[in-house]
C-alpha positions in Angstrom: -72.8 -120.9 53.1 -75.4 -123.4 52.3 -75.7 -123.2 48.5 -79.4 -122.2 48.5 -80.6 -120.8 45.2 -82.6 -117.6 45.5 -86.2 -117.9 44.3 -86.9 -116.4 40.9 -89.1 -113.4 41.0 -92.8 -114.1 40.4 -94.1 -113.4 36.9 -96.6 -110.5 36.7 -100.2 -111.6 36.6 -101.8 -111.6 33.2 -104.3 -108.9 32.8 -107.9 -110.0 33.1 -109.5 -110.6 29.7 -112.9 -109.0 29.3 -115.2 -111.0 27.2 -117.6 -109.1 24.9 -121.1 -110.2 25.5 -122.4 -112.4 22.7 -125.1 -110.9 20.5 -128.5 -112.5 21.2 -129.3 -115.3 18.9 -132.5 -115.5 17.0 -134.2 -118.5 15.3 -135.9 -117.6 12.0 -137.9 -119.9 9.7 -138.6 -119.1 6.1 -140.8 -120.7 3.5 -138.7 -121.0 0.3 -139.6 -122.6 -2.9 -137.1 -125.5 -3.3 -137.4 -128.3 -5.8 -134.5 -130.5 -4.7 -131.5 -131.0 -2.6 -129.5 -128.7 -4.9 -131.8 -125.8 -4.1 -131.4 -126.3 -0.3 -127.7 -126.8 -0.8 -127.4 -123.4 -2.6 -129.3 -121.7 0.2 -127.2 -123.3 2.9 -124.0 -122.4 1.0 -125.1 -118.7 0.6 -126.1 -118.4 4.2 -123.1 -120.0 5.8 -120.7 -118.0 3.6 -122.4 -114.7 4.5 -120.4 -112.6 6.9 -118.0 -115.5 7.7 -120.5 -117.8 9.1 -122.8 -115.4 11.0 -125.7 -117.6 10.1 -126.1 -121.3 11.1 -128.5 -123.2 8.9 -130.5 -125.5 11.3 -132.4 -127.2 8.5 -133.3 -126.7 4.8 -136.0 -129.2 3.8 -136.9 -129.0 0.1 -140.0 -131.2 0.3 -141.5 -128.9 3.0 -140.0 -125.7 1.6 -138.7 -124.8 5.0 -135.4 -123.1 5.9 -134.6 -122.6 9.6 -131.6 -120.6 10.7 -130.0 -119.3 13.9 -128.2 -116.0 13.8 -127.7 -112.7 15.5 -128.5 -110.9 12.3 -131.8 -109.2 11.7 -134.5 -111.3 9.9 -134.6 -108.9 6.9 -130.8 -109.3 6.3 -131.1 -113.1 6.3 -134.1 -112.8 4.0 -132.1 -110.7 1.5 -129.3 -113.4 1.4 -131.9 -116.1 0.6 -133.6 -113.9 -2.1 -130.2 -113.3 -3.8 -130.0 -117.1 -4.4 -132.9 -116.6 -6.9 -135.3 -118.7 -4.8 -138.9 -117.6 -4.2 -139.5 -116.7 -0.6 -143.1 -116.7 0.6 -144.4 -114.0 2.8 -146.1 -116.1 5.4 -144.0 -117.8 8.1 -144.5 -121.6 8.2 -146.5 -121.4 11.4 -149.2 -119.4 9.6 -149.6 -122.0 6.9 -151.5 -125.2 6.6 -153.2 -126.7 9.6 -152.4 -123.9 12.0 -153.8 -121.3 9.6 -156.9 -123.5 9.0 -157.5 -123.9 12.7 -157.3 -120.2 13.2 -159.7 -119.5 10.4 -162.1 -122.1 11.7 -162.0 -120.7 15.2 -162.6 -117.2 13.9 -165.6 -118.3 11.9 -167.2 -120.1 14.9 -166.7 -117.2 17.3 -170.0 -115.6 18.3 -170.7 -112.3 16.6 -170.4 -109.2 18.7 -173.7 -108.1 20.1 -175.1 -104.9 18.6 -175.4 -102.0 21.1 -178.8 -101.3 22.5 -180.6 -98.3 20.9 
């Protein structure tokens, strides 16, 4: 006899882990009346605490009154969290405010009027 040790039986293969597909992420921007860093801090705290961090605050800039977030939640749900902080949320998204809105209005006013149909 040669003293060879028999090989241990192979361990069963681990079952394949199925990953659930990640919910699509959305980027939302809100115009929120904020006077200082405390205002933006309160909004950040409320959003990051909501549903165990389901919302990532990309930026909250008090001077510009802008709050940008990334989340899989619907926009209305995120909006309600911000409103519950007591801050005023403006209806218009930031892209429709200021220079962009003015350019759109100027372009509309310079567009040629539609020709009246021939009688």
